[in-house]
NUTIKE-174411 format. One line per 3 residues: number of its first residue (from 1); their letters; for each residue x, y, z negated of C-alpha. Coordinates in pm, whole numbers. Layout:
NUTIKE-174411
NUM	A	X,Y,Z; ...
//
This chain:
NUTIKE-174411
1	AEV	-9880,-3692,-1780; -9561,-3629,-1977; -9431,-3277,-1905
4	SQG	-9080,-3164,-2000; -9057,-2828,-2174; -8922,-2541,-1966
7	HIS	-9027,-2258,-1737; -9292,-2281,-1463; -9313,-2029,-1180
10	VVL	-9652,-2014,-1006; -9653,-1850,-661; -9995,-1767,-517
13	LGA	-9970,-1703,-141; -10268,-1505,-14; -10293,-1336,-353
16	TGD	-10519,-1058,-230; -10754,-1277,-23; -11115,-1375,-92
19	LAK	-11052,-1712,-254; -10782,-1566,-482; -11013,-1285,-593
22	KYL	-11312,-1513,-653; -11152,-1820,-810; -10777,-1866,-810
25	WQG	-10658,-1585,-1032; -10931,-1674,-1285; -10817,-2039,-1267
28	LFQ	-10452,-1941,-1324; -10553,-1720,-1617; -10748,-2016,-1763
31	LYM	-10437,-2233,-1719; -10231,-1978,-1908; -10489,-1954,-2192
34	DQV	-10498,-2336,-2220; -10122,-2389,-2202; -9976,-2081,-2373
37	SSG	-9889,-2289,-2677; -9771,-2599,-2487; -9403,-2509,-2505
40	HSF	-9386,-2399,-2144; -9321,-2043,-2040; -9476,-1902,-1723
43	TFH	-9444,-1633,-1459; -9709,-1569,-1194; -9606,-1438,-855
46	GAA	-9877,-1304,-624; -9763,-1292,-262; -9907,-1174,67
49	LTA	-9811,-1009,396; -9922,-665,268; -9644,-420,183
52	LEP	-9532,-391,-181; -9727,-86,-309; -10071,-144,-153
55	GQR	-10040,-521,-225; -9955,-454,-590; -10253,-220,-620
58	LMF	-10495,-474,-469; -10367,-757,-683; -10376,-573,-1015
61	DVL	-10733,-449,-939; -10832,-820,-936; -10627,-907,-1249
64	KKL	-10785,-630,-1456; -11132,-786,-1401; -11031,-1135,-1533
67	ACP	-11268,-1271,-1795; -11233,-1502,-2093; -11473,-1793,-2160
70	PDE	-11758,-1703,-2400; -11609,-1916,-2682; -11281,-1716,-2682
73	SPN	-11249,-1444,-2951; -11233,-1092,-2799; -10907,-1012,-2980
76	RCA	-10722,-1322,-2859; -10865,-1263,-2513; -10730,-906,-2500
79	VLK	-10385,-1019,-2614; -10365,-1307,-2365; -10490,-1091,-2079
82	DQF	-10229,-830,-2157; -9954,-1099,-2163; -10081,-1250,-1835
85	LKL	-10065,-912,-1660; -9708,-856,-1786; -9608,-1202,-1655
88	SQY	-9757,-1135,-1311; -9585,-955,-1026; -9647,-896,-655
91	HQL	-9411,-982,-367; -9436,-922,4; -9353,-1260,167
94	KTA	-9321,-1202,535; -8969,-1294,645; -8714,-1566,558
97	ENY	-8518,-1299,369; -8824,-1229,145; -8827,-1593,34
100	TVL	-8457,-1587,-42; -8509,-1272,-253; -8799,-1438,-442
103	NRE	-8580,-1739,-517; -8300,-1512,-642; -8541,-1324,-870
106	IET	-8672,-1645,-1024; -8317,-1772,-1085; -8202,-1435,-1229
109	LLR	-8501,-1424,-1471; -8429,-1781,-1591; -8060,-1697,-1647
112	QEG	-8137,-1377,-1835; -8392,-1547,-2059; -8180,-1858,-2103
115	LKE	-8463,-2078,-1976; -8449,-2420,-1818; -8665,-2458,-1505
118	AGR	-8942,-2721,-1531; -9097,-2666,-1190; -9258,-2444,-931
121	IFY	-9612,-2436,-797; -9675,-2279,-455; -10048,-2230,-388
124	FSV	-10125,-2181,-19; -10442,-1970,-9; -10376,-1881,355
127	PPF	-10510,-1998,695; -10372,-2339,799; -10193,-2196,1105
130	AYT	-9952,-2025,861; -9871,-2345,671; -9577,-2466,880
133	EIA	-9382,-2142,873; -9434,-2096,498; -9338,-2460,437
136	RHI	-9018,-2414,636; -8920,-2105,427; -8998,-2274,93
139	NSS	-8805,-2586,190; -8501,-2397,309; -8473,-2124,45
142	CRP	-8724,-2155,-234; -8698,-2508,-373; -8627,-2544,-750
145	PPG	-8293,-2697,-852; -8254,-3078,-900; -8435,-3199,-1210
148	AWL	-8726,-2955,-1166; -9041,-3049,-970; -9208,-2875,-676
151	RVV	-9587,-2881,-628; -9734,-2738,-309; -10111,-2682,-309
154	LEK	-10294,-2676,22; -10647,-2550,85; -10880,-2689,356
157	PFG	-10939,-2699,645; -10675,-2968,702; -10711,-2983,1080
160	HDL	-11014,-2980,1309; -11016,-3349,1406; -10794,-3658,1372
163	ESA	-10534,-3539,1622; -10487,-3188,1472; -10485,-3336,1117
166	QQL	-10211,-3582,1221; -10009,-3298,1379; -10042,-3078,1067
169	AAE	-9959,-3372,839; -9648,-3456,1045; -9528,-3093,1030
172	LTS	-9575,-3073,652; -9415,-3414,593; -9096,-3281,754
175	FFR	-9067,-3024,472; -9234,-3185,164; -9254,-3531,14
178	EEE	-9603,-3681,-28; -9586,-3653,-411; -9512,-3279,-379
181	MYR	-9832,-3202,-183; -10169,-3138,-350; -10452,-3100,-96
184	VDH	-10745,-2933,-267; -11101,-3041,-218; -11263,-2821,-483
187	YLG	-11554,-3066,-507; -11322,-3304,-688; -11300,-3041,-958
190	KQA	-11678,-3025,-997; -11744,-3187,-1333; -12027,-3416,-1219
193	VAH	-11829,-3542,-916; -11510,-3587,-1117; -11709,-3799,-1362
196	ILP	-11843,-4054,-1108; -11546,-4291,-1138; -11510,-4257,-1520
199	FRD	-11889,-4313,-1550; -11868,-4634,-1345; -11571,-4740,-1556
202	HNR	-11729,-4673,-1899; -12057,-4839,-1797; -11922,-5151,-1622
205	QFL	-12128,-5376,-1851; -12456,-5220,-1722; -12354,-5144,-1363
208	DPI	-12170,-5462,-1269; -12495,-5658,-1208; -12685,-5377,-1031
211	WNR	-12427,-5166,-842; -12487,-5351,-512; -12715,-5407,-212
214	HHV	-12947,-5638,-401; -13048,-5360,-639; -12974,-5021,-478
217	ERV	-13239,-4898,-236; -13056,-4593,-105; -12801,-4327,-196
220	EIV	-12836,-3952,-124; -12540,-3712,-132; -12670,-3361,-82
223	LKE	-12539,-3007,-81; -12797,-2742,5; -12727,-2369,39
226	TVD	-12958,-2075,66; -12688,-1844,212; -12627,-1831,584
229	AKG	-12299,-1802,774; -12315,-1426,818; -11966,-1271,786
232	RTS	-11806,-1615,840; -11923,-1692,1195; -11570,-1694,1337
235	FYE	-11483,-1979,1095; -11817,-2146,1139; -11809,-2144,1520
238	QYG	-11483,-2342,1498; -11591,-2584,1230; -11969,-2617,1178
241	VIR	-12140,-2786,887; -11994,-3140,934; -11632,-3025,928
244	DVL	-11706,-2765,658; -11880,-2990,405; -11950,-3350,511
247	QNH	-11602,-3465,630; -11450,-3358,297; -11674,-3284,-4
250	LTE	-11955,-3530,60; -11726,-3800,194; -11514,-3787,-122
253	ALM	-11831,-3837,-332; -11926,-4126,-101; -11589,-4289,-161
256	FLT	-11628,-4266,-540; -11962,-4447,-508; -11867,-4719,-255
259	MEL	-11506,-4806,-351; -11435,-5103,-566; -11331,-4997,-916
262	PAN	-10957,-5026,-978; -10841,-5180,-1305; -10713,-4834,-1408
265	VSS	-10927,-4545,-1282; -10662,-4294,-1400; -10402,-4438,-1162
268	AEE	-10387,-4215,-852; -10219,-4493,-654; -10484,-4756,-739
271	VLQ	-10770,-4513,-669; -10617,-4424,-328; -10579,-4790,-226
274	RKL	-10946,-4863,-317; -11061,-4550,-128; -10869,-4658,186
277	QAF	-11031,-5005,164; -11375,-4842,133; -11306,-4635,449
280	QFL	-11227,-4953,641; -11570,-5093,562; -11760,-4789,693
283	RGL	-11951,-4867,1010; -11866,-4631,1300; -12105,-4340,1346
286	EKN	-12300,-4290,1670; -12499,-3992,1800; -12817,-4157,1665
289	SVV	-12664,-4161,1314; -12715,-3786,1283; -12979,-3513,1308
292	LGQ	-12857,-3158,1364; -13010,-2814,1320; -12922,-2446,1350
295	YQA	-13098,-2162,1167; -13259,-1919,1408; -13065,-1603,1325
298	YAS	-12727,-1780,1373; -12707,-1716,1747; -12757,-1338,1713
301	QVQ	-12512,-1324,1417; -12250,-1493,1639; -12323,-1257,1927
304	EEL	-12288,-957,1697; -11984,-1062,1493; -11785,-1220,1777
307	QKA	-11897,-976,2052; -12053,-1254,2261; -12287,-1190,2555
310	QDY	-12665,-1184,2495; -12706,-1512,2680; -12433,-1691,2475
313	IST	-12570,-2014,2331; -12390,-2171,2032; -12403,-2549,1990
316	TPT	-12259,-2525,1633; -12475,-2709,1376; -12559,-2532,1051
319	FAG	-12757,-2831,924; -12679,-3202,943; -12832,-3520,805
322	VLI	-12613,-3828,857; -12691,-4194,793; -12388,-4400,690
325	HSD	-12359,-4775,636; -12082,-4971,471; -12032,-5329,588
328	SLR	-11870,-5435,263; -12029,-5732,84; -12139,-5501,-195
331	WEG	-12314,-5234,18; -12420,-5406,338; -12761,-5273,450
334	VPF	-12779,-4990,193; -12841,-4651,358; -12618,-4365,245
337	LLT	-12767,-4028,344; -12532,-3728,357; -12710,-3395,402
340	SGK	-12600,-3032,402; -12707,-2707,550; -12708,-2327,538
343	ALD	-13024,-2113,505; -13218,-2388,324; -13488,-2347,58
346	ERV	-13265,-2388,-252; -12907,-2402,-369; -12836,-2740,-519
349	GYV	-12589,-3029,-503; -12643,-3384,-625; -12553,-3750,-578
352	RVL	-12856,-3969,-629; -12851,-4347,-654; -13206,-4483,-626
355	FKN	-13266,-4843,-736; -13519,-5086,-590; -13831,-5147,-792
358	QAY	-14023,-5471,-753; -14255,-5413,-1044; -14632,-5357,-1045
361	CTQ	-14777,-5209,-1368; -15140,-5268,-1449; -15171,-5000,-1715
364	SET	-15240,-4645,-1595; -14944,-4420,-1546; -15036,-4168,-1817
367	LRD	-15008,-4440,-2083; -14668,-4564,-1978; -14360,-4505,-2189
370	AGH	-14063,-4392,-1981; -13820,-4602,-2183; -13993,-4930,-2118
373	SQC	-14216,-4892,-1810; -14067,-5085,-1524; -14286,-4892,-1279
376	KAK	-14115,-4557,-1326; -13848,-4483,-1067; -13499,-4603,-1164
379	QII	-13215,-4374,-1069; -12877,-4234,-1166; -12813,-3874,-1066
382	FYI	-12484,-3689,-1074; -12617,-3334,-1068; -12339,-3112,-931
385	GHG	-12500,-2780,-1022; -12748,-2497,-954; -13104,-2609,-864
388	ALK	-13356,-2663,-1139; -13105,-2764,-1405; -12857,-2479,-1328
391	TPA	-12577,-2681,-1484; -12371,-2994,-1404; -12533,-3301,-1551
394	VLV	-12552,-3680,-1542; -12905,-3825,-1557; -12991,-4193,-1605
397	SRN	-13351,-4323,-1601; -13445,-4443,-1948; -13574,-4772,-1803
400	LFR	-13225,-4854,-1671; -12987,-4821,-1967; -12848,-4575,-2220
403	PVM	-12512,-4482,-2070; -12180,-4466,-2250; -12045,-4111,-2221
406	PEG	-11713,-3972,-2349; -11802,-3787,-2669; -11551,-3505,-2653
409	SWR	-11641,-3388,-2304; -12012,-3475,-2245; -12307,-3438,-2481
412	EAV	-12670,-3541,-2463; -12889,-3248,-2365; -13220,-3180,-2542
415	GQS	-13520,-2961,-2462; -13636,-2835,-2121; -13902,-3106,-2124
418	DLH	-14127,-2911,-1883; -13873,-2954,-1606; -13922,-3216,-1334
421	IFG	-13630,-3372,-1143; -13717,-3583,-837; -14081,-3600,-937
424	QPL	-14018,-3710,-1295; -14023,-3514,-1621; -13680,-3465,-1773
427	SDY	-13796,-3673,-2068; -13784,-3981,-1838; -13406,-3955,-1830
430	YVY	-13107,-3967,-2059; -12954,-3628,-1974; -12588,-3535,-2041
433	SPV	-12411,-3207,-1971; -12047,-3103,-2023; -11954,-2983,-2371
436	KER	-11758,-2705,-2202; -11864,-2605,-1852; -11557,-2537,-1641
439	DAY	-11518,-2390,-1297; -11390,-2641,-1035; -11076,-2438,-963
442	SVL	-10983,-2422,-1333; -11013,-2801,-1349; -10801,-2851,-1038
445	ISN	-10529,-2598,-1137; -10504,-2777,-1473; -10461,-3108,-1288
448	IYH	-10189,-2962,-1066; -10005,-2844,-1378; -10037,-3195,-1531
451	GRK	-9936,-3365,-1201; -10268,-3557,-1184; -10275,-3661,-817
454	DFF	-10599,-3863,-836; -10798,-3537,-800; -10638,-3450,-469
457	ITT	-10646,-3568,-104; -10341,-3760,13; -10226,-3768,374
460	ENL	-10356,-4127,419; -10692,-4039,262; -10721,-3733,487
463	LAS	-10642,-3921,809; -10883,-4204,716; -11161,-3950,673
466	WGF	-11086,-3775,1004; -11060,-4114,1171; -11414,-4190,1056
469	WTP	-11570,-3849,1151; -11387,-3755,1474; -11570,-3996,1709
472	LLD	-11904,-3859,1591; -11788,-3498,1624; -11672,-3567,1983
475	SIS	-11999,-3737,2077; -12226,-3455,1941; -12025,-3157,2067
478	HQP	-12311,-3066,2305; -12605,-3228,2132; -12917,-3010,2120
481	LRL	-12993,-2864,1780; -13326,-2826,1606; -13390,-2457,1541
484	YPG	-13521,-2372,1193; -13635,-2033,1060; -13441,-2050,727
487	GVE	-13537,-2059,359; -13874,-2185,235; -14022,-2129,582
490	NQD	-13842,-2441,698; -14115,-2643,526; -14089,-3002,659
493	LLD	-13921,-2907,985; -13587,-3060,879; -13732,-3380,726
496	FEM	-13586,-3685,885; -13644,-4058,861; -13454,-4381,909
499	VSG	-13576,-4610,1188; -13388,-4926,1292; -13061,-4809,1145
502	EVA	-13080,-4465,1305; -13212,-4124,1196; -13455,-3892,1370
505	FTL	-13652,-3581,1272; -13995,-3676,1144; -14181,-3393,1319
508	AEP	-14166,-3294,1684; -14007,-2951,1733; -14284,-2688,1735
511	VEL	-14303,-2476,2049; -14353,-2145,1861; -13998,-2165,1725
514	LNP	-13853,-2122,2068; -13745,-1777,2171; -13970,-1664,2456
517	NGL	-13726,-1391,2564; -13413,-1596,2611; -13296,-1950,2665
520	MPS	-13282,-2155,2346; -13123,-2500,2330; -13459,-2674,2334
523	EYR	-13566,-2493,2651; -13254,-2533,2857; -13197,-2903,2796
526	TIQ	-13340,-3010,3130; -13296,-2796,3437; -13491,-2924,3737
529	SKF	-13383,-2801,4079; -13229,-2944,4398; -12907,-3120,4489
532	RQS	-12844,-3223,4854; -13212,-3138,4927; -13334,-3389,4666
535	PLV	-13466,-3330,4313; -13193,-3273,4050; -13227,-3337,3678
538	SAW	-12939,-3189,3476; -12871,-3170,3102; -12604,-3256,2844
541	SED	-12528,-3626,2889; -12720,-3744,2578; -13042,-3572,2694
544	LIS	-12987,-3675,3051; -12964,-4045,2956; -13272,-4007,2742
547	QLA	-13462,-3846,3030; -13342,-4108,3282; -13441,-4400,3052
550	SDI	-13781,-4237,3006; -13827,-4191,3387; -13727,-4553,3452
553	EKT	-13983,-4670,3195; -14257,-4455,3350; -14175,-4589,3700
556	ASR	-14179,-4948,3567; -14512,-4909,3387; -14671,-4741,3685
559	TVA	-14540,-5009,3927; -14649,-5302,3705; -14998,-5150,3669
562	HSG	-15021,-5121,4048; -14855,-5443,4173; -14803,-5666,3870
565	QFH	-14419,-5666,3881; -14124,-5428,3892; -13801,-5494,4085
568	LAL	-13509,-5300,3942; -13157,-5307,4092; -12881,-5187,3858
571	SGG	-12524,-5076,3929; -12214,-5169,3726; -11934,-4945,3600
574	SSP	-11910,-4745,3278; -12179,-4480,3338; -12489,-4707,3297
577	VVL	-12368,-4861,2964; -12519,-4578,2756; -12838,-4605,2961
580	FQQ	-12863,-4978,2894; -12816,-4914,2521; -13085,-4642,2529
583	LAR	-13333,-4874,2705; -13262,-5158,2460; -13294,-4945,2144
586	HHY	-13569,-4692,2219; -13803,-4828,2487; -14008,-5092,2312
589	AFP	-14304,-5034,2549; -14097,-5117,2859; -14275,-5392,3061
592	WKH	-13975,-5629,3053; -14201,-5934,3084; -14296,-5823,3436
595	THI	-13955,-5686,3538; -13706,-5853,3775; -13348,-5741,3731
598	WLV	-13113,-5743,4029; -12755,-5626,4072; -12661,-5352,4316
601	DER	-12301,-5478,4324; -12066,-5720,4154; -11695,-5775,4113
604	CVP	-11560,-6108,4235; -11478,-6242,3889; -11656,-6513,3679
607	LSD	-11978,-6379,3519; -11824,-6436,3173; -11528,-6206,3260
610	TES	-11531,-5869,3084; -11475,-5706,3426; -11804,-5851,3548
613	NFF	-12093,-5608,3594; -12334,-5881,3488; -12132,-5940,3168
616	SLH	-12172,-5569,3079; -12541,-5572,3170; -12595,-5885,2955
619	NHL	-12403,-5743,2656; -12565,-5403,2645; -12917,-5478,2770
622	LQN	-13029,-5829,2855; -12952,-5994,2519; -13145,-5721,2340
625	VRV	-13471,-5722,2542; -13722,-5992,2638; -13674,-6035,3011
628	PYF	-13786,-6383,3125; -13485,-6595,3218; -13610,-6654,3572
631	NVH	-13646,-6277,3629; -13269,-6215,3597; -13082,-6237,3928
634	PMP	-12698,-6222,3899; -12506,-6202,4226; -12365,-6547,4330
637	VHL	-11999,-6448,4336; -11881,-6775,4178; -11973,-7079,4393
640	NQR	-11800,-7418,4426; -11554,-7312,4154; -11419,-7031,4369
643	LCV	-11487,-6659,4399; -11643,-6472,4699; -11535,-6711,4972
646	EED	-11722,-6628,5294; -11796,-6994,5383; -11984,-7033,5049
649	RGT	-12239,-6783,5189; -12308,-6613,4856; -12425,-6297,5040
652	ELY	-12682,-6501,5238; -12805,-6676,4924; -12865,-6339,4752
655	AKE	-13029,-6194,5063; -13267,-6499,5081; -13354,-6460,4713
658	IMA	-13434,-6090,4772; -13647,-6171,5081; -13837,-6441,4892
661	LVA	-13926,-6224,4591; -13911,-5859,4690; -14179,-5755,4941
664	NAS	-14013,-5626,5258; -13679,-5630,5063; -13787,-5292,4930
667	FDL	-13679,-5256,4566; -13905,-5051,4341; -13601,-4869,4192
670	VLL	-13229,-4877,4267; -12988,-4715,4020; -12658,-4595,4167
673	GVG	-12347,-4427,4042; -12081,-4224,4228; -11702,-4282,4226
676	TDG	-11454,-3996,4233; -11385,-4097,4599; -11752,-4077,4692
679	HTA	-11816,-4453,4685; -12146,-4591,4565; -12247,-4951,4477
682	SLF	-11935,-5133,4614; -11943,-4943,4944; -11613,-4760,4973
685	PQS	-11493,-4495,5221; -11408,-4655,5558; -11585,-4978,5453
688	ENG	-11575,-5243,5726; -11934,-5353,5660; -12239,-5253,5462
691	LEG	-12271,-4895,5585; -12492,-4989,5880; -12638,-5295,6051
694	AQT	-12893,-5557,5956; -12715,-5728,5666; -12884,-5702,5323
697	VVL	-12585,-5815,5109; -12217,-5784,5209; -11865,-5862,5084
700	TES	-11644,-5553,5056; -11293,-5456,4952; -11222,-5209,4670
703	PVK	-10901,-4997,4665; -10869,-5085,4291; -10859,-5422,4119
706	PHQ	-11047,-5652,4126; -11042,-5580,4502; -11310,-5820,4621
709	RMS	-11673,-5715,4566; -12025,-5811,4664; -12274,-5531,4729
712	LSL	-12617,-5440,4856; -12581,-5267,5192; -12667,-4904,5256
715	PVI	-12966,-4996,5481; -13125,-5210,5205; -13062,-4938,4941
718	NKA	-13239,-4691,5176; -13544,-4923,5192; -13606,-4873,4814
721	RQV	-13912,-4685,4694; -13700,-4485,4448; -13326,-4434,4419
724	FVL	-13181,-4269,4106; -12816,-4156,4117; -12646,-4106,3778
727	VLG	-12332,-3887,3760; -12162,-3827,3422; -11852,-3648,3296
730	KGK	-11593,-3382,3381; -11401,-3636,3591; -11688,-3630,3842
733	HNI	-11696,-3249,3876; -11481,-3231,4191; -11673,-3498,4383
736	TTL	-12006,-3342,4271; -11895,-3002,4404; -11779,-3162,4731
739	LSR	-12105,-3352,4776; -12306,-3034,4728; -12138,-2900,5045
742	VGH	-12102,-3194,5286; -12360,-3345,5519; -12442,-3707,5612
745	EPR	-12097,-3868,5644; -12116,-4218,5494; -11785,-4337,5645
748	KWP	-11604,-4063,5449; -11832,-4054,5142; -12072,-4352,5132
751	ISG	-12297,-4180,4872; -12379,-3918,5135; -12549,-4194,5335
754	VSP	-12804,-4264,5062; -13130,-4128,5200; -13434,-4351,5138
757	SSG	-13638,-4381,5459; -13978,-4367,5290; -13883,-4348,4919
760	QLV	-13760,-4075,4686; -13403,-3993,4584; -13343,-3821,4245
763	WYV	-13004,-3705,4119; -12929,-3720,3742; -12614,-3510,3691
766	DYE	-12486,-3399,3348; -12360,-3043,3286; -11995,-3157,3270
769	ALL	-12012,-3313,3617; -12220,-3026,3757; -12043,-2727,3597
772	G	-11703,-2864,3502
//
C-alpha cells in the first residue's frame, strides 16, 4: 500500500502484560528495524494501568532483552536497539485526563520536531471487557488530526458467542470505522497459513482440475499442543478449546481452503466476500459432529487455581475433533476434520489436503519412484510449524505436480531425507520453507503498518464465524467428555472415526481411567433412583435421550422375541423430536419390521400440517426407518373433509383399530411427555373426559391453539405394559418439583394419574428439569 511520509505514533496498551513481553515488543522492534529507512519517523508509547515509575521499570526490563534476527550485524543491531529504547516511553493510561495528556504530548513532539503526522496505531493488548472504555477515550481525545489515519488493533477473544460478539462489535462500531479496526488472529501471520491463498493462486493451472470433491478425499486442519491449561484455567473455564482455537485459527484456515479464489487475492474486499460466501455453504453442526475430551489433571487444576470445591466437575473441553461439511458444489461430501487439544503427544500444526487414489500398482513398493508412482499417497501439506520439521513448510507430493513458489520468499529445502511425514519419506515431496522465518506477530504488525486488511478479521467475518459455531457450543455445553491421561499415554484413546456423516471415538472409554474416589463425568452421567415411587433415570439431555432410545430398543427386541410384534404409542410435542432422530440414526438393529406405531394424541389439523404430531413423527422418524406401511396408525382426525367432528366417530374408529390389533388394548410401550401445567397426552387439567371411564380414545380441548385434540384416555394408558415419561429442559423444572410433592390428583395434574395397573412406569428427567 502507498504510505505518505510522516510520523507514526504506536501506542501499546497492556505494555507490561504477557503477550507484550513475549511477542508484541519484539514485533514492534522488528517493524522499526524494517522501516527505519522508509522515510517515516516513529515513537513507541507503552501504556498500562500501573503507575509511572513501576510501569516504566517493568517495560524497560522487557525492552532491554529485545533480540535482533541472526542475519543482522551486531553493530547495526546495537545502534537500532539503542534508538528504539530512546524512542520508547511509558504512560499510565487510567483516566480520560491521561488520554488527553498523551494526545497533547504527541502533538507537542510533532510541533517541536516540525513533523507531519502520518497516523497512529493503538494496539489493545488488554482483556476485551476494557475495550469499550478505552475506545471511548481514544475516540474523544486521542484521534489524529484530519489527513492522518488511525489503526486500532484488537486481540481475541472477540466475544464468547454470537450474541456477545454482536454486542462488542456494536459498541466498537460506535467509536471506530470498520477500516480503522484490525482484529488479530495471529494464525493469519503464520507463514504457512498466510501462503494458502497465494499458493492456490500461483498454482491455478495444476489445482483447478483437482481442487474439488471429485479428487479430494479429506482435509485435516490440526493444532496439537503438549502444554496443558495450568495457570490459565480461569480463561479456559470460560472459553474451552473450541472458542480458544477452532472458532478462530482453524476456521480461518478452513476458509482459505474452501472459498472460491477471487480474481485478485491481494484485495481484502474480494477475499472477505469470498470468505462470507464460503461460510454460507457450511452445513450446520450438530452434537454428533464433535468428539470432546478433557485431560485428567484439568479438574484438580481448576479446583486449585479457582478455589473450587473438591466435588466440582468441569464440563470444559480441552480436546475437540469436529467434522465439518460444505454444501458448495466444489466441496459437497468432502469431510473437513478440525482437531485441537491440550496435553497431547506432540506440538504441531498443519493443514493437510489428501487426494483420492484410484491406482493399483503391480510392482513392489520398494521399486517405485516417488515422482512417478501413482500408488504413493498424494497430498499437499501446509506445515504451520514445530513437529518433526520444526519449521513452517509447504509440501507437495512429487506424483502430483511441482508447485510454483515465489522465489524471493520461499525456497526448496534439501536434506533431512531420513525424516518421515505422514508415513512417507521427505524425499517423496517437494518441500519449500521460508527464505526468512518470521514470527507471526512481526508479520501482522508489518501488515498493520502497511494497512493490509486481508490479514485481519472484519466484523462481518467475525459474526459469520460465531454464527456457525454458536449453535454447536450451546448444544454441547453439558456433553460428557472423554477423560485422557495426557501426553504419549493417550495412545489411541482420542482416535475418532467418521460414520454416516458423524464422528465418534473409535475405542470405548476404559474403566480404569475413571477416578474411583470421586465422581467423574463418565460415572455420573446416569443417576438411577426414584421419582413419585417409580424408577427415575436422569442425565444431561443428550445422554438421557441416548439411554431412552436404547431402553426402547431393548423393550422392542424383547417383546418381538416373545410375542412376534411390538405396539408402541408415541406422544407429540417438541421433546420427542430428538428421540425420533436418535432412533432413526443410531438404532439400526431396531425391529421396525415387527413394530406397530400408534399415536398417544393428535392435534385436530390435517396430517400434512406442520402442527400435526403425525407430520413431526413422519419427518423425524418414519421416513428414515423401514416400518411397514400397514403398521403405521395415524389418528383419524380428518374425516369427510372436516376435522374432529363428533358425528364422524373418529375416536370410535381408532378405538376399534386398537381393539382389533392390540391384545386387551394393552400397548407394549407408551411414551408420554409432561406440560408445564401438568397435562400429559392431550389430557389437560379439569378435562371433561378421558381422565376416567370406559372410553379408549377421546376428543379434548387444549387451552392453547389448536384447541381441539384427540387423545388416548388415562385408563387405556394405564393398561400399558410399560409407560416411559420424558421430561426435558429448565422450563419443566417447576412442574417437576411440584410433581415430586403431590399425590394422585389427575383432575389438577393429569400426569399424576398415570399409574399402570400391572405395568411399569419409568421417568426420564434431564438434569435441567430435575435440578433447574
